[in-house]
Steps between C-alpha positions, in 0.01 A plus 500: 500500500701580194348751257315352204672510163379792293330279243267349767428844637386640160302179433321537833423871424369402151263239644385742770425768236315260271292369794416862604403619149293177440278590791382823356223544248584664171360845424153494357460552126496867381159655479324846527249541778172643366202667661164600371204343323574255219357554154186302434557161345192297388451185701796558719510228761455600868795518734856541380563484128838514327414668165788404266538675166662277239544418129629196318717721275681647808828303581509593876129404526576162344793451740301568811194296386600160660533668837180691457316181414645323802382789716151488336476125559588524869457864605556624858180494705235748376697599178356448153695559172343682210701554177410774250660440156564739212536231235335546170383292332360240744659221296840622625394428856368150411816428295716602791316290754439218249128542564289725720673695780534294816207556725705579809618819329153644476605644163315789344583705194568873536526582132407868531731528801215635704607328813874561441431870460276514813774328702774716357681207340719601205770227508453127513507298708346678795264387776278688752379341822143613583330423828131556546487764229809690626845526342772328720821447297649517158770266359678620184701267277534119510461348846566157656140458608555152640794594727448462875581871553229605246246263643564636852478859376175441308343318796596784733373773259188307421417448868529879562812465711807718475765379257806331656715803417443829343421499126777590256334823391282754677125450520283666242155631547352378173593316185584722206227528248228355726206724492 
């Protein structure tokens, strides 16, 4: 059998590499693994809660909002979304949403930054996953909340399982500023 022309050989190699890389899952989104009790939040739902800190005046918060809403509308099993906003006045929130905040976001105002301080949040957006009153994970900066990788990661963390791979940063024992 005569050797294949080089062009066919490189094409076959390219197809094989594409097929091989297409079978692997992408790395999970970056997060920090947390341990310890979560700060008290009034009327925090039971189970796993993604506490998202947000404001309408924050451009990265606005950019991630469609994905956060999609996640809140169809969350992974046993995950609830709660957003805490720093907007003042309340009319700014209503103007941004063209009415009251969407109910799926579980929006609450955090004007005095009591919750942000307790969770150690000093930059928006940020989100903390809490499971049964315990800190689980922290996500800093805008996220693609509706991506398949994020949904898998949240489901795994909410269910108490180990994450698919190690987190991007070392675990911490408690959130800064939480007393």
